[in-house]
C-alpha positions as CSV (number, residue, x, y, z in Angstrom):
1,X,138.2,153.8,119.0
2,X,138.1,155.9,121.6
3,X,139.2,159.2,122.2
4,X,142.3,158.1,124.1
5,X,143.3,156.7,121.1
6,X,142.8,159.2,118.7
7,X,143.7,161.7,120.2
8,X,147.4,160.1,121.0
9,X,147.2,160.1,117.6
10,X,146.0,163.6,116.5
11,X,149.0,164.8,118.7
12,X,151.5,163.9,116.2
13,X,152.5,166.5,113.4
14,X,153.3,163.8,110.8
15,X,150.2,161.8,111.7
16,X,148.6,164.9,111.0
17,X,150.6,165.2,107.6
18,X,149.6,162.2,106.7
19,X,146.1,162.4,106.9
20,X,145.9,165.1,105.0
21,X,147.9,163.4,102.5
22,X,144.9,161.5,102.1
23,X,142.5,163.7,102.1
24,X,142.0,163.7,98.6
25,X,143.6,160.5,97.5
26,X,144.2,156.9,98.2
27,X,148.3,156.5,98.6
28,X,150.3,153.2,99.1
29,X,152.6,153.3,101.8
30,X,155.5,154.3,100.1
31,X,153.7,156.5,98.1
32,X,152.9,158.1,101.9
33,X,156.4,157.2,102.6
34,X,158.5,159.5,99.7
35,X,157.3,162.5,101.8
36,X,159.3,162.3,105.0
37,X,162.4,161.6,105.3
38,X,162.4,158.7,108.3
39,X,162.3,154.8,107.7
40,X,159.8,152.2,106.5
41,X,159.5,151.7,110.1
42,X,158.9,154.6,111.0
43,X,155.7,155.5,108.4
44,X,154.5,151.7,109.3
45,X,154.4,153.8,113.2
46,X,153.0,156.1,112.1
47,X,150.7,154.7,109.9
48,X,149.9,151.6,113.1
49,X,148.9,154.0,114.8
50,X,146.3,156.1,112.5
51,X,144.3,152.6,111.8
52,X,144.6,151.4,115.5
53,X,142.4,155.1,116.2
54,X,140.5,154.2,113.8
55,X,141.6,157.2,111.8
56,X,142.6,155.2,108.3
57,X,142.0,152.2,106.3
58,X,143.2,150.3,104.3
59,X,142.4,147.9,101.6
60,X,143.9,145.6,98.9
61,X,144.1,146.2,95.4
62,X,145.1,143.4,93.9
63,X,149.2,142.8,95.4
64,X,148.8,146.9,96.8
65,X,147.6,147.7,100.1
66,X,145.8,151.4,99.6
67,X,145.8,153.3,102.3
68,X,143.2,156.3,102.9
69,X,141.0,158.2,105.9
């Protein structure tokens, strides 16, 4: 992805915190959501912005989606 998408994704403090959470381990979206006081839809939006910028990758393990950076 290009610089504008990366810059936009990193400009939000919640997204930066998500990347820090994923620095050492893979987490599901639900596990990530437990760290924040916001709706699942809002967490999903932040995750999609990180994926769009190429900063986050999703893998599927059985029926669980794991996220990593």
